[in-house]
N, C-alpha and C positions, 0 to 999 in steps of 0.2 A: 413475492418478487416482480409484478410486469409494468415498473416504469418507466423500463430503458425496451419494453419486448419492439415497439415498431419504431424506437427514435435513436434511427444506430450513427447518424450524424452528432449526437452526442460523445463520442468515446474520437475525441478531437487533440488528446492530448496523451504524451506519449512519457511513457513511465518505465523506469530503469531499476531491479530487484536489484540490490547488492549484497555480497555478501562480503566476510574481513579475510584478507591475507594477511602476515608476517611479513615487516621488507625490512634487511637491515640496514640502516645508514652507514655510509660514509666513516663517520666517525666512530662504529660499532654500538649504538644503538640501536634498536630493535621498535617499529613503528604498526601500529596497525590501520592499514590502509584498505577503502572500498573498491573491492572488483563487479562489473558487472558482470550479472549471472543470468538476466534473460528480461526482456524488454514485452510489453502491452500495450494496447490502445485502452486511455480512460478518459471516464463522463467522471465530470464533480459533481456530486450529488448534492441536493439543496434537498436538505431536511426545515421539517417544519419544529416553528420552536417547541409544540410541545413533546415530538419524537424526541430532539435534541436534550430535555429534562430530563430522560428517562435513561438517557445514559448515565452510568455513574464517573464521576471526574472530568465529562467535555467539558473542554473550554473553548466555545468559539471562535478565541481568538488567536488562538496557537494549534486548532485539534481541524479537521478535513476529513470529509468520510468521501472517499472516490468509490466510483464500477469498475469492475475489470472484466473484460468479456472472458469467459467459458470458452475454452476449447478441446476436441480431442484429445487424451492422452495427459490432461491438463496437471504441470507441477503443483496446480494450487485445489487442493485440498482440505478435509478434516483435517489430517496430520501432516498440515503444511508447520513448520519451524516459525514460526514467527519473531523468535527470538534473534535468529538465524541471517533475518533480511532486514535491510535497511529500502527506501523508498526515496529516489529521484526524482521530482516532480516540479519542473517549470523553473531549474535550476537551486529549489530549495529539498534539504535533505530528513525524512521525514523517518520517525521509528513506527512501529506496525504496534498497536496496541493491542488492536481487535480483528479478527475475519469473519466471515457471514456466506461460508462459501456455498454456492450453488453446487445443490445436491445431484443433479444431472448434467447428462450433456445435451439438455434440449436446446434446437436450435434457439438464436439469440442471447442463450442464459449468462448471468453474470456470477461474480461475486463483489459485496464490498468492502471493503477497507476502509478501519476507523485509523488515520493516523496524528502521529501528533508532529509537532516543528521540532525536530533536534535539539535546540537551541535551548527549549523549554522541555524539555524533558526531567522527572525530577529522579533525583541525581545521577545526572548527565550532564 
């Protein structure tokens, strides 16, 4: 995972990790709304066609790969519950399909997130 080790300027997109909460409407109905949990800087990961072909179910039209800076006491680790969070990037909402968490807190470490546009998620 050495692609971003020396290019800190690539992390120029602010992403928000959202959880959900139940909100009661004035008419008595309850809806699920996104609640921002934390924000991080991200870089858009440019993957080769041969790499993309190895990813099961990856659709270049609706999926994106981003790199997120790893930090000390990072909430993103191998036990990170990808079903409990969604991601907002450049005004679009994404579901997290897969995460490749960095193993340590080495200087300039990062995590890779495989995201799908919420509008195109299967069953949603």
